[in-house]
Biopython code that builds the backbone (N, CA, C, O; Angstrom):
import numpy as np
from Bio.PDB.StructureBuilder import StructureBuilder

atoms = [
    (1, "MET", "N", (5.439, -2.615, -8.600)),
    (1, "MET", "CA", (6.249, -1.435, -8.779)),
    (1, "MET", "C", (5.423, -0.221, -8.366)),
    (1, "MET", "O", (4.202, -0.193, -8.524)),
    (2, "PHE", "N", (6.113, 0.766, -7.841)),
    (2, "PHE", "CA", (5.398, 1.946, -7.387)),
    (2, "PHE", "C", (6.298, 3.167, -7.404)),
    (2, "PHE", "O", (7.522, 3.057, -7.471)),
    (3, "ARG", "N", (5.670, 4.326, -7.344)),
    (3, "ARG", "CA", (6.360, 5.603, -7.166)),
    (3, "ARG", "C", (5.587, 6.391, -6.125)),
    (3, "ARG", "O", (4.383, 6.604, -6.263)),
    (4, "LEU", "N", (6.279, 6.821, -5.088)),
    (4, "LEU", "CA", (5.694, 7.661, -4.051)),
    (4, "LEU", "C", (6.308, 9.043, -4.164)),
    (4, "LEU", "O", (7.527, 9.181, -4.267)),
    (5, "GLU", "N", (5.469, 10.063, -4.144)),
    (5, "GLU", "CA", (5.970, 11.433, -4.172)),
    (5, "GLU", "C", (5.463, 12.150, -2.935)),
    (5, "GLU", "O", (4.257, 12.307, -2.741)),
    (6, "LYS", "N", (6.393, 12.581, -2.104)),
    (6, "LYS", "CA", (6.042, 13.277, -0.873)),
    (6, "LYS", "C", (6.258, 14.768, -1.079)),
    (6, "LYS", "O", (7.367, 15.221, -1.362)),
    (7, "THR", "N", (5.178, 15.517, -0.931)),
    (7, "THR", "CA", (5.284, 16.973, -1.005)),
    (7, "THR", "C", (5.176, 17.526, 0.405)),
    (7, "THR", "O", (4.701, 16.847, 1.315)),
    (8, "ASN", "N", (5.608, 18.731, 0.573)),
    (8, "ASN", "CA", (5.586, 19.378, 1.892)),
    (8, "ASN", "C", (6.391, 18.616, 2.937)),
    (8, "ASN", "O", (5.992, 18.537, 4.099)),
    (9, "ALA", "N", (7.526, 18.054, 2.524)),
    (9, "ALA", "CA", (8.435, 17.407, 3.475)),
    (9, "ALA", "C", (9.111, 18.495, 4.310)),
    (9, "ALA", "O", (9.284, 19.625, 3.852)),
    (10, "ARG", "N", (9.482, 18.149, 5.507)),
    (10, "ARG", "CA", (10.131, 19.129, 6.382)),
    (10, "ARG", "C", (11.466, 19.559, 5.801)),
    (10, "ARG", "O", (12.253, 18.730, 5.342)),
    (11, "THR", "N", (11.711, 20.847, 5.824)),
    (11, "THR", "CA", (12.970, 21.416, 5.366)),
    (11, "THR", "C", (13.243, 22.685, 6.169)),
    (11, "THR", "O", (12.335, 23.228, 6.798)),
    (12, "THR", "N", (14.468, 23.150, 6.151)),
    (12, "THR", "CA", (14.840, 24.350, 6.891)),
    (12, "THR", "C", (14.219, 25.585, 6.247)),
    (12, "THR", "O", (14.168, 25.697, 5.022)),
    (13, "ALA", "N", (13.750, 26.502, 7.076)),
    (13, "ALA", "CA", (13.212, 27.768, 6.566)),
    (13, "ALA", "C", (14.344, 28.545, 5.898)),
    (13, "ALA", "O", (15.449, 28.600, 6.437)),
    (14, "PRO", "N", (14.088, 29.151, 4.728)),
    (14, "PRO", "CA", (15.159, 29.850, 4.008)),
    (14, "PRO", "C", (15.792, 31.006, 4.794)),
    (14, "PRO", "O", (16.981, 31.286, 4.638)),
    (15, "ASN", "N", (14.997, 31.673, 5.638)),
    (15, "ASN", "CA", (15.509, 32.849, 6.357)),
    (15, "ASN", "C", (15.924, 32.567, 7.801)),
    (15, "ASN", "O", (16.526, 33.424, 8.447)),
    (16, "ASP", "N", (15.607, 31.363, 8.319)),
    (16, "ASP", "CA", (15.921, 31.039, 9.711)),
    (16, "ASP", "C", (16.229, 29.548, 9.834)),
    (16, "ASP", "O", (15.302, 28.738, 9.853)),
    (17, "PRO", "N", (17.506, 29.161, 9.919)),
    (17, "PRO", "CA", (17.871, 27.739, 9.966)),
    (17, "PRO", "C", (17.412, 27.010, 11.230)),
    (17, "PRO", "O", (17.540, 25.788, 11.312)),
    (18, "THR", "N", (16.883, 27.735, 12.211)),
    (18, "THR", "CA", (16.394, 27.083, 13.423)),
    (18, "THR", "C", (14.917, 26.697, 13.309)),
    (18, "THR", "O", (14.366, 26.073, 14.216)),
    (19, "VAL", "N", (14.279, 27.065, 12.202)),
    (19, "VAL", "CA", (12.858, 26.792, 12.007)),
    (19, "VAL", "C", (12.680, 25.818, 10.848)),
    (19, "VAL", "O", (13.364, 25.920, 9.830)),
    (20, "THR", "N", (11.760, 24.878, 11.010)),
    (20, "THR", "CA", (11.449, 23.939, 9.921)),
    (20, "THR", "C", (10.123, 24.332, 9.292)),
    (20, "THR", "O", (9.183, 24.728, 9.980)),
    (21, "VAL", "N", (10.066, 24.214, 7.975)),
    (21, "VAL", "CA", (8.837, 24.492, 7.230)),
    (21, "VAL", "C", (8.508, 23.289, 6.357)),
    (21, "VAL", "O", (9.372, 22.457, 6.083)),
    (22, "LEU", "N", (7.265, 23.205, 5.927)),
    (22, "LEU", "CA", (6.838, 22.111, 5.057)),
    (22, "LEU", "C", (6.911, 22.591, 3.609)),
    (22, "LEU", "O", (5.926, 23.076, 3.053)),
    (23, "ALA", "N", (8.099, 22.447, 3.007)),
    (23, "ALA", "CA", (8.289, 22.957, 1.649)),
    (23, "ALA", "C", (9.151, 22.048, 0.780)),
    (23, "ALA", "O", (9.389, 22.377, -0.382)),
    (24, "GLY", "N", (9.625, 20.929, 1.293)),
    (24, "GLY", "CA", (10.496, 20.045, 0.523)),
    (24, "GLY", "C", (9.720, 18.999, -0.258)),
    (24, "GLY", "O", (8.528, 18.794, -0.027)),
    (25, "ASN", "N", (10.411, 18.334, -1.194)),
    (25, "ASN", "CA", (9.832, 17.253, -1.991)),
    (25, "ASN", "C", (10.775, 16.058, -1.998)),
    (25, "ASN", "O", (11.991, 16.205, -2.119)),
    (26, "GLN", "N", (10.182, 14.859, -1.865)),
    (26, "GLN", "CA", (10.947, 13.611, -1.908)),
    (26, "GLN", "C", (10.241, 12.642, -2.844)),
    (26, "GLN", "O", (9.020, 12.687, -2.993)),
    (27, "ARG", "N", (11.023, 11.759, -3.478)),
    (27, "ARG", "CA", (10.442, 10.768, -4.390)),
    (27, "ARG", "C", (11.068, 9.411, -4.088)),
    (27, "ARG", "O", (12.271, 9.306, -3.851)),
    (28, "THR", "N", (10.228, 8.367, -4.102)),
    (28, "THR", "CA", (10.697, 6.995, -3.891)),
    (28, "THR", "C", (10.136, 6.107, -4.978)),
    (28, "THR", "O", (8.919, 6.017, -5.144)),
    (29, "ASP", "N", (11.006, 5.453, -5.718)),
    (29, "ASP", "CA", (10.623, 4.427, -6.692)),
    (29, "ASP", "C", (11.004, 3.084, -6.084)),
    (29, "ASP", "O", (12.027, 2.977, -5.408)),
    (30, "GLY", "N", (10.191, 2.059, -6.318)),
    (30, "GLY", "CA", (10.531, 0.766, -5.756)),
    (30, "GLY", "C", (9.593, -0.337, -6.179)),
    (30, "GLY", "O", (8.695, -0.142, -6.999)),
    (31, "PHE", "N", (9.822, -1.502, -5.600)),
    (31, "PHE", "CA", (8.937, -2.641, -5.826)),
    (31, "PHE", "C", (8.922, -3.510, -4.578)),
    (31, "PHE", "O", (9.826, -3.450, -3.744)),
    (32, "GLU", "N", (7.876, -4.318, -4.470)),
    (32, "GLU", "CA", (7.718, -5.205, -3.322)),
    (32, "GLU", "C", (7.311, -6.580, -3.809)),
    (32, "GLU", "O", (6.478, -6.711, -4.706)),
    (33, "LEU", "N", (7.906, -7.610, -3.212)),
    (33, "LEU", "CA", (7.569, -9.000, -3.505)),
    (33, "LEU", "C", (7.095, -9.656, -2.220)),
    (33, "LEU", "O", (7.645, -9.401, -1.148)),
    (34, "GLU", "N", (6.077, -10.500, -2.323)),
    (34, "GLU", "CA", (5.583, -11.201, -1.139)),
    (34, "GLU", "C", (5.247, -12.635, -1.505)),
    (34, "GLU", "O", (4.714, -12.911, -2.580)),
    (35, "LEU", "N", (5.565, -13.535, -0.601)),
    (35, "LEU", "CA", (5.294, -14.953, -0.778)),
    (35, "LEU", "C", (4.646, -15.453, 0.508)),
    (35, "LEU", "O", (5.130, -15.173, 1.605)),
    (36, "ALA", "N", (3.544, -16.197, 0.370)),
    (36, "ALA", "CA", (2.846, -16.702, 1.559)),
    (36, "ALA", "C", (2.296, -18.084, 1.265)),
    (36, "ALA", "O", (1.940, -18.397, 0.129)),
    (37, "GLY", "N", (2.230, -18.906, 2.302)),
    (37, "GLY", "CA", (1.665, -20.235, 2.116)),
    (37, "GLY", "C", (1.584, -21.015, 3.403)),
    (37, "GLY", "O", (2.096, -20.597, 4.442)),
    (38, "GLU", "N", (0.932, -22.154, 3.317)),
    (38, "GLU", "CA", (0.798, -23.064, 4.447)),
    (38, "GLU", "C", (1.795, -24.198, 4.239)),
    (38, "GLU", "O", (1.667, -24.975, 3.293)),
    (39, "ILE", "N", (2.795, -24.296, 5.126)),
    (39, "ILE", "CA", (3.813, -25.327, 4.927)),
    (39, "ILE", "C", (3.425, -26.645, 5.594)),
    (39, "ILE", "O", (3.932, -27.702, 5.219)),
    (40, "MET", "N", (2.541, -26.588, 6.567)),
    (40, "MET", "CA", (1.967, -27.771, 7.219)),
    (40, "MET", "C", (0.565, -27.371, 7.683)),
    (40, "MET", "O", (0.265, -26.181, 7.771)),
    (41, "PRO", "N", (-0.289, -28.340, 7.978)),
    (41, "PRO", "CA", (-1.598, -27.959, 8.503)),
    (41, "PRO", "C", (-1.455, -27.051, 9.738)),
    (41, "PRO", "O", (-0.712, -27.373, 10.665)),
    (42, "ARG", "N", (-2.159, -25.938, 9.743)),
    (42, "ARG", "CA", (-2.183, -24.949, 10.822)),
    (42, "ARG", "C", (-0.900, -24.119, 10.934)),
    (42, "ARG", "O", (-0.800, -23.286, 11.835)),
    (43, "TRP", "N", (0.087, -24.320, 10.047)),
    (43, "TRP", "CA", (1.318, -23.537, 10.114)),
    (43, "TRP", "C", (1.445, -22.709, 8.836)),
    (43, "TRP", "O", (1.642, -23.251, 7.748)),
    (44, "ASP", "N", (1.330, -21.386, 8.983)),
    (44, "ASP", "CA", (1.427, -20.457, 7.859)),
    (44, "ASP", "C", (2.719, -19.658, 7.955)),
    (44, "ASP", "O", (3.158, -19.283, 9.042)),
    (45, "VAL", "N", (3.316, -19.408, 6.797)),
    (45, "VAL", "CA", (4.536, -18.610, 6.726)),
    (45, "VAL", "C", (4.382, -17.615, 5.589)),
    (45, "VAL", "O", (3.834, -17.946, 4.537)),
    (46, "SER", "N", (4.869, -16.384, 5.802)),
    (46, "SER", "CA", (4.906, -15.408, 4.720)),
    (46, "SER", "C", (6.218, -14.635, 4.808)),
    (46, "SER", "O", (6.791, -14.475, 5.886)),
    (47, "ALA", "N", (6.674, -14.167, 3.672)),
    (47, "ALA", "CA", (7.905, -13.383, 3.599)),
    (47, "ALA", "C", (7.709, -12.281, 2.570)),
    (47, "ALA", "O", (7.054, -12.480, 1.547)),
    (48, "ALA", "N", (8.278, -11.127, 2.848)),
    (48, "ALA", "CA", (8.160, -9.993, 1.928)),
    (48, "ALA", "C", (9.508, -9.295, 1.823)),
    (48, "ALA", "O", (10.294, -9.281, 2.770)),
    (49, "TYR", "N", (9.760, -8.715, 0.654)),
    (49, "TYR", "CA", (10.987, -7.962, 0.393)),
    (49, "TYR", "C", (10.598, -6.673, -0.333)),
    (49, "TYR", "O", (9.731, -6.685, -1.206)),
    (50, "ALA", "N", (11.232, -5.579, 0.027)),
    (50, "ALA", "CA", (10.979, -4.306, -0.649)),
    (50, "ALA", "C", (12.307, -3.648, -1.022)),
    (50, "ALA", "O", (13.254, -3.638, -0.236)),
    (51, "TYR", "N", (12.356, -3.105, -2.228)),
    (51, "TYR", "CA", (13.493, -2.320, -2.704)),
    (51, "TYR", "C", (13.013, -0.880, -2.850)),
    (51, "TYR", "O", (12.001, -0.623, -3.503)),
    (52, "LEU", "N", (13.736, 0.057, -2.245)),
    (52, "LEU", "CA", (13.353, 1.467, -2.288)),
    (52, "LEU", "C", (14.506, 2.301, -2.824)),
    (52, "LEU", "O", (15.627, 2.221, -2.322)),
    (53, "ASN", "N", (14.228, 3.095, -3.836)),
    (53, "ASN", "CA", (15.209, 4.024, -4.393)),
    (53, "ASN", "C", (14.682, 5.428, -4.110)),
    (53, "ASN", "O", (13.943, 5.995, -4.915)),
    (54, "ALA", "N", (15.067, 5.983, -2.958)),
    (54, "ALA", "CA", (14.536, 7.257, -2.497)),
    (54, "ALA", "C", (15.508, 8.398, -2.777)),
    (54, "ALA", "O", (16.723, 8.206, -2.800)),
    (55, "GLU", "N", (14.949, 9.592, -2.990)),
    (55, "GLU", "CA", (15.775, 10.756, -3.292)),
    (55, "GLU", "C", (15.089, 12.025, -2.806)),
    (55, "GLU", "O", (13.874, 12.178, -2.938)),
    (56, "VAL", "N", (15.886, 12.936, -2.240)),
    (56, "VAL", "CA", (15.392, 14.271, -1.911)),
    (56, "VAL", "C", (15.396, 15.056, -3.217)),
    (56, "VAL", "O", (16.449, 15.256, -3.822)),
    (57, "VAL", "N", (14.224, 15.497, -3.648)),
    (57, "VAL", "CA", (14.095, 16.218, -4.920)),
    (57, "VAL", "C", (14.282, 17.713, -4.712)),
    (57, "VAL", "O", (14.929, 18.381, -5.518)),
    (58, "GLU", "N", (13.711, 18.240, -3.627)),
    (58, "GLU", "CA", (13.810, 19.673, -3.357)),
    (58, "GLU", "C", (13.865, 19.894, -1.850)),
    (58, "GLU", "O", (13.075, 19.320, -1.101)),
    (59, "SER", "N", (14.813, 20.739, -1.407)),
    (59, "SER", "CA", (14.955, 21.015, 0.022)),
    (59, "SER", "C", (15.729, 22.306, 0.207)),
    (59, "SER", "O", (16.625, 22.623, -0.576)),
    (60, "ASN", "N", (15.381, 23.047, 1.244)),
    (60, "ASN", "CA", (16.144, 24.244, 1.612)),
    (60, "ASN", "C", (17.307, 23.891, 2.528)),
    (60, "ASN", "O", (18.195, 24.715, 2.750)),
    (61, "THR", "N", (17.310, 22.672, 3.061)),
    (61, "THR", "CA", (18.305, 22.245, 4.037)),
    (61, "THR", "C", (19.639, 21.946, 3.342)),
    (61, "THR", "O", (19.671, 21.418, 2.230)),
    (62, "THR", "N", (20.719, 22.289, 4.010)),
    (62, "THR", "CA", (22.058, 21.974, 3.504)),
    (62, "THR", "C", (22.792, 21.148, 4.553)),
    (62, "THR", "O", (22.400, 21.112, 5.719)),
    (63, "ALA", "N", (23.848, 20.492, 4.127)),
    (63, "ALA", "CA", (24.682, 19.705, 5.034)),
    (63, "ALA", "C", (26.121, 20.154, 4.879)),
    (63, "ALA", "O", (26.575, 20.436, 3.770)),
    (64, "VAL", "N", (26.837, 20.221, 5.990)),
    (64, "VAL", "CA", (28.244, 20.617, 5.970)),
    (64, "VAL", "C", (29.083, 19.364, 6.147)),
    (64, "VAL", "O", (28.894, 18.612, 7.104)),
    (65, "GLY", "N", (30.018, 19.138, 5.217)),
    (65, "GLY", "CA", (30.897, 17.974, 5.308)),
    (65, "GLY", "C", (31.842, 18.087, 6.480)),
    (65, "GLY", "O", (32.423, 19.147, 6.712)),
    (66, "THR", "N", (32.006, 16.987, 7.237)),
    (66, "THR", "CA", (32.881, 17.028, 8.411)),
    (66, "THR", "C", (34.353, 17.097, 8.014)),
    (66, "THR", "O", (35.151, 17.720, 8.714)),
    (67, "ALA", "N", (34.719, 16.472, 6.909)),
    (67, "ALA", "CA", (36.124, 16.491, 6.485)),
    (67, "ALA", "C", (36.410, 17.670, 5.556)),
    (67, "ALA", "O", (37.426, 18.350, 5.701)),
    (68, "SER", "N", (35.499, 17.910, 4.592)),
    (68, "SER", "CA", (35.754, 18.949, 3.590)),
    (68, "SER", "C", (35.351, 20.335, 4.049)),
    (68, "SER", "O", (35.936, 21.328, 3.618)),
    (69, "GLY", "N", (34.346, 20.413, 4.927)),
    (69, "GLY", "CA", (33.845, 21.716, 5.346)),
    (69, "GLY", "C", (32.939, 22.364, 4.318)),
    (69, "GLY", "O", (32.475, 23.487, 4.518)),
    (70, "LEU", "N", (32.681, 21.661, 3.209)),
    (70, "LEU", "CA", (31.819, 22.207, 2.165)),
    (70, "LEU", "C", (30.358, 22.152, 2.586)),
    (70, "LEU", "O", (29.924, 21.200, 3.236)),
    (71, "THR", "N", (29.604, 23.179, 2.212)),
    (71, "THR", "CA", (28.170, 23.205, 2.448)),
    (71, "THR", "C", (27.476, 22.815, 1.152)),
    (71, "THR", "O", (27.609, 23.499, 0.137)),
    (72, "LEU", "N", (26.732, 21.711, 1.192)),
    (72, "LEU", "CA", (26.080, 21.188, -0.002)),
    (72, "LEU", "C", (24.576, 21.051, 0.227)),
    (72, "LEU", "O", (24.147, 20.777, 1.348)),
    (73, "PRO", "N", (23.772, 21.236, -0.819)),
    (73, "PRO", "CA", (22.331, 21.039, -0.677)),
    (73, "PRO", "C", (22.002, 19.552, -0.544)),
    (73, "PRO", "O", (22.795, 18.699, -0.944)),
    (74, "LEU", "N", (20.839, 19.246, 0.015)),
    (74, "LEU", "CA", (20.428, 17.854, 0.183)),
    (74, "LEU", "C", (19.796, 17.264, -1.076)),
    (74, "LEU", "O", (19.564, 16.056, -1.126)),
    (75, "GLU", "N", (19.509, 18.077, -2.093)),
    (75, "GLU", "CA", (18.933, 17.541, -3.321)),
    (75, "GLU", "C", (19.832, 16.439, -3.881)),
    (75, "GLU", "O", (21.051, 16.596, -3.954)),
    (76, "GLY", "N", (19.216, 15.321, -4.274)),
    (76, "GLY", "CA", (19.964, 14.208, -4.830)),
    (76, "GLY", "C", (20.463, 13.222, -3.794)),
    (76, "GLY", "O", (21.042, 12.195, -4.151)),
    (77, "THR", "N", (20.250, 13.515, -2.506)),
    (77, "THR", "CA", (20.676, 12.590, -1.458)),
    (77, "THR", "C", (19.518, 11.676, -1.066)),
    (77, "THR", "O", (18.371, 11.906, -1.451)),
    (78, "VAL", "N", (19.832, 10.655, -0.308)),
    (78, "VAL", "CA", (18.827, 9.716, 0.185)),
    (78, "VAL", "C", (18.215, 10.292, 1.461)),
    (78, "VAL", "O", (18.958, 10.698, 2.355)),
    (79, "PRO", "N", (16.883, 10.341, 1.575)),
    (79, "PRO", "CA", (16.276, 10.832, 2.818)),
    (79, "PRO", "C", (16.700, 9.981, 4.015)),
    (79, "PRO", "O", (16.952, 8.783, 3.882)),
    (80, "ILE", "N", (16.772, 10.606, 5.161)),
    (80, "ILE", "CA", (17.180, 9.916, 6.389)),
    (80, "ILE", "C", (16.170, 8.827, 6.751)),
    (80, "ILE", "O", (14.960, 9.020, 6.629)),
    (81, "ASN", "N", (16.683, 7.692, 7.192)),
    (81, "ASN", "CA", (15.901, 6.543, 7.678)),
    (81, "ASN", "C", (15.041, 5.876, 6.608)),
    (81, "ASN", "O", (13.983, 5.330, 6.920)),
    (82, "VAL", "N", (15.478, 5.915, 5.363)),
    (82, "VAL", "CA", (14.807, 5.163, 4.294)),
    (82, "VAL", "C", (15.772, 4.070, 3.846)),
    (82, "VAL", "O", (16.774, 4.367, 3.195)),
    (83, "PRO", "N", (15.490, 2.811, 4.181)),
    (83, "PRO", "CA", (16.405, 1.736, 3.794)),
    (83, "PRO", "C", (16.315, 1.440, 2.301)),
    (83, "PRO", "O", (15.247, 1.584, 1.707)),
    (84, "LYS", "N", (17.406, 1.036, 1.701)),
    (84, "LYS", "CA", (17.408, 0.620, 0.298)),
    (84, "LYS", "C", (16.716, -0.735, 0.156)),
    (84, "LYS", "O", (15.975, -0.962, -0.800)),
    (85, "HIS", "N", (16.958, -1.623, 1.102)),
    (85, "HIS", "CA", (16.365, -2.964, 1.105)),
    (85, "HIS", "C", (15.711, -3.206, 2.467)),
    (85, "HIS", "O", (16.266, -2.824, 3.498)),
    (86, "SER", "N", (14.555, -3.827, 2.473)),
    (86, "SER", "CA", (13.945, -4.232, 3.740)),
    (86, "SER", "C", (13.137, -5.498, 3.505)),
    (86, "SER", "O", (12.728, -5.796, 2.383)),
    (87, "GLY", "N", (12.918, -6.228, 4.576)),
    (87, "GLY", "CA", (12.175, -7.468, 4.442)),
    (87, "GLY", "C", (11.531, -7.872, 5.752)),
    (87, "GLY", "O", (11.884, -7.372, 6.821)),
    (88, "VAL", "N", (10.597, -8.770, 5.651)),
    (88, "VAL", "CA", (9.901, -9.262, 6.832)),
    (88, "VAL", "C", (9.581, -10.739, 6.632)),
    (88, "VAL", "O", (9.256, -11.166, 5.524)),
    (89, "VAL", "N", (9.673, -11.515, 7.709)),
    (89, "VAL", "CA", (9.278, -12.920, 7.694)),
    (89, "VAL", "C", (8.274, -13.102, 8.821)),
    (89, "VAL", "O", (8.506, -12.654, 9.944)),
    (90, "TRP", "N", (7.162, -13.755, 8.524)),
    (90, "TRP", "CA", (6.084, -13.944, 9.495)),
    (90, "TRP", "C", (5.712, -15.416, 9.528)),
    (90, "TRP", "O", (5.515, -16.031, 8.481)),
    (91, "SER", "N", (5.617, -15.978, 10.709)),
    (91, "SER", "CA", (5.226, -17.371, 10.866)),
    (91, "SER", "C", (4.164, -17.458, 11.950)),
    (91, "SER", "O", (4.300, -16.844, 13.008)),
    (92, "SER", "N", (3.109, -18.218, 11.690)),
    (92, "SER", "CA", (2.070, -18.387, 12.714)),
    (92, "SER", "C", (1.611, -19.841, 12.737)),
    (92, "SER", "O", (1.569, -20.526, 11.716)),
    (93, "TYR", "N", (1.276, -20.271, 13.917)),
    (93, "TYR", "CA", (0.804, -21.642, 14.104)),
    (93, "TYR", "C", (-0.494, -21.598, 14.901)),
    (93, "TYR", "O", (-0.540, -21.010, 15.982)),
    (94, "ALA", "N", (-1.535, -22.209, 14.380)),
    (94, "ALA", "CA", (-2.826, -22.273, 15.066)),
    (94, "ALA", "C", (-2.900, -23.576, 15.852)),
    (94, "ALA", "O", (-2.879, -24.660, 15.269)),
    (95, "SER", "N", (-2.984, -23.473, 17.144)),
    (95, "SER", "CA", (-3.060, -24.654, 18.008)),
    (95, "SER", "C", (-4.421, -25.327, 17.861)),
    (95, "SER", "O", (-5.448, -24.652, 17.795)),
    (96, "PRO", "N", (-4.428, -26.652, 17.810)),
    (96, "PRO", "CA", (-5.719, -27.339, 17.728)),
    (96, "PRO", "C", (-6.510, -27.245, 19.031)),
    (96, "PRO", "O", (-7.714, -27.501, 19.054)),
    (97, "MET", "N", (-5.836, -26.884, 20.096)),
    (97, "MET", "CA", (-6.513, -26.762, 21.394)),
    (97, "MET", "C", (-7.057, -25.334, 21.556)),
    (97, "MET", "O", (-6.296, -24.370, 21.471)),
    (98, "HIS", "N", (-8.312, -25.202, 21.780)),
    (98, "HIS", "CA", (-8.955, -23.924, 22.087)),
    (98, "HIS", "C", (-8.891, -22.918, 20.937)),
    (98, "HIS", "O", (-9.221, -21.749, 21.142)),
    (99, "GLY", "N", (-8.487, -23.320, 19.766)),
    (99, "GLY", "CA", (-8.462, -22.417, 18.609)),
    (99, "GLY", "C", (-7.527, -21.238, 18.745)),
    (99, "GLY", "O", (-7.719, -20.229, 18.066)),
    (100, "ARG", "N", (-6.531, -21.326, 19.590)),
    (100, "ARG", "CA", (-5.593, -20.222, 19.783)),
    (100, "ARG", "C", (-4.460, -20.313, 18.775)),
    (100, "ARG", "O", (-4.175, -21.381, 18.233)),
    (101, "SER", "N", (-3.821, -19.178, 18.533)),
    (101, "SER", "CA", (-2.689, -19.174, 17.611)),
    (101, "SER", "C", (-1.572, -18.323, 18.188)),
    (101, "SER", "O", (-1.792, -17.468, 19.046)),
    (102, "ALA", "N", (-0.384, -18.577, 17.702)),
    (102, "ALA", "CA", (0.785, -17.795, 18.102)),
    (102, "ALA", "C", (1.482, -17.351, 16.822)),
    (102, "ALA", "O", (1.398, -18.023, 15.794)),
    (103, "ALA", "N", (2.159, -16.235, 16.892)),
    (103, "ALA", "CA", (2.832, -15.713, 15.703)),
    (103, "ALA", "C", (4.151, -15.072, 16.098)),
    (103, "ALA", "O", (4.330, -14.640, 17.237)),
    (104, "ALA", "N", (5.064, -15.015, 15.150)),
    (104, "ALA", "CA", (6.346, -14.347, 15.352)),
    (104, "ALA", "C", (6.649, -13.552, 14.094)),
    (104, "ALA", "O", (6.321, -13.972, 12.984)),
    (105, "CYS", "N", (7.272, -12.411, 14.277)),
    (105, "CYS", "CA", (7.561, -11.540, 13.140)),
    (105, "CYS", "C", (8.987, -11.023, 13.281)),
    (105, "CYS", "O", (9.447, -10.749, 14.390)),
    (106, "SER", "N", (9.675, -10.892, 12.175)),
    (106, "SER", "CA", (11.021, -10.321, 12.163)),
    (106, "SER", "C", (11.081, -9.271, 11.071)),
    (106, "SER", "O", (10.780, -9.564, 9.914)),
    (107, "LEU", "N", (11.465, -8.049, 11.421)),
    (107, "LEU", "CA", (11.570, -6.960, 10.462)),
    (107, "LEU", "C", (12.971, -6.404, 10.556)),
    (107, "LEU", "O", (13.419, -6.040, 11.644)),
    (108, "GLN", "N", (13.671, -6.330, 9.441)),
    (108, "GLN", "CA", (15.058, -5.904, 9.465)),
    (108, "GLN", "C", (15.355, -4.942, 8.330)),
    (108, "GLN", "O", (15.463, -5.380, 7.185)),
    (109, "PRO", "N", (15.492, -3.632, 8.600)),
    (109, "PRO", "CA", (15.952, -2.730, 7.530)),
    (109, "PRO", "C", (17.448, -2.941, 7.308)),
    (109, "PRO", "O", (18.201, -3.202, 8.247)),
    (110, "ILE", "N", (17.855, -2.823, 6.064)),
    (110, "ILE", "CA", (19.258, -3.046, 5.698)),
    (110, "ILE", "C", (19.786, -1.803, 5.013)),
    (110, "ILE", "O", (19.066, -1.181, 4.232)),
    (111, "ASP", "N", (21.008, -1.432, 5.280)),
    (111, "ASP", "CA", (21.654, -0.274, 4.656)),
    (111, "ASP", "C", (20.850, 1.006, 4.849)),
    (111, "ASP", "O", (20.623, 1.740, 3.886)),
    (112, "THR", "N", (20.418, 1.285, 6.067)),
    (112, "THR", "CA", (19.669, 2.509, 6.320)),
    (112, "THR", "C", (20.635, 3.691, 6.303)),
    (112, "THR", "O", (21.519, 3.773, 7.155)),
    (113, "PRO", "N", (20.481, 4.606, 5.348)),
    (113, "PRO", "CA", (21.396, 5.756, 5.293)),
    (113, "PRO", "C", (21.055, 6.780, 6.367)),
    (113, "PRO", "O", (19.926, 6.823, 6.856)),
    (114, "THR", "N", (22.022, 7.595, 6.730)),
    (114, "THR", "CA", (21.761, 8.686, 7.654)),
    (114, "THR", "C", (21.714, 10.000, 6.876)),
    (114, "THR", "O", (20.660, 10.634, 6.820)),
    (115, "ALA", "N", (22.783, 10.409, 6.296)),
    (115, "ALA", "CA", (22.774, 11.610, 5.471)),
    (115, "ALA", "C", (23.680, 11.389, 4.265)),
    (115, "ALA", "O", (24.393, 12.299, 3.843)),
    (116, "SER", "N", (23.650, 10.206, 3.723)),
    (116, "SER", "CA", (24.561, 9.842, 2.639)),
    (116, "SER", "C", (24.052, 10.291, 1.290)),
    (116, "SER", "O", (22.850, 10.481, 1.106)),
    (117, "THR", "N", (24.939, 10.459, 0.366)),
    (117, "THR", "CA", (24.550, 10.799, -0.991)),
    (117, "THR", "C", (24.410, 9.538, -1.803)),
    (117, "THR", "O", (24.856, 8.469, -1.385)),
    (118, "LYS", "N", (23.792, 9.656, -2.965)),
    (118, "LYS", "CA", (23.591, 8.492, -3.840)),
    (118, "LYS", "C", (24.877, 8.100, -4.515)),
    (118, "LYS", "O", (24.902, 7.142, -5.287)),
]
sb = StructureBuilder()
sb.init_structure("model")
sb.init_model(0)
sb.init_chain("A")
sb.init_seg("    ")
for serial, (resi, resn, name, xyz) in enumerate(atoms, 1):
    if name == "N":
        sb.init_residue(resn, " ", resi, " ")
    sb.init_atom(name, np.array(xyz, "f"), 0.0, 1.0, " ", f" {name:<3s}", serial, name[0])
structure = sb.get_structure()
């Protein structure tokens, strides 16, 4: 389990919406699980899963709703490009010839929000 607190996140300047300043705050609570092992001689596999509960805590930036036209602050929303769930699977095989190995990795973020609220 962990908590990450990001200070000085990019946010819109209060007096000029075309300028970004480092004044926002974001917080992420989550946990990570990992499992690894050798399923056969020279064949290793590992898998990891992460759950992230991210939130914009403080920001000068606002968002305008496309349907409602309302201007709302980003506080309480999920930061852009932070997936709620993510995972990775890694498999490698060491060849008995010449001591070489090959590996493959798959990384897939799931439910990546763009500008959605919680």
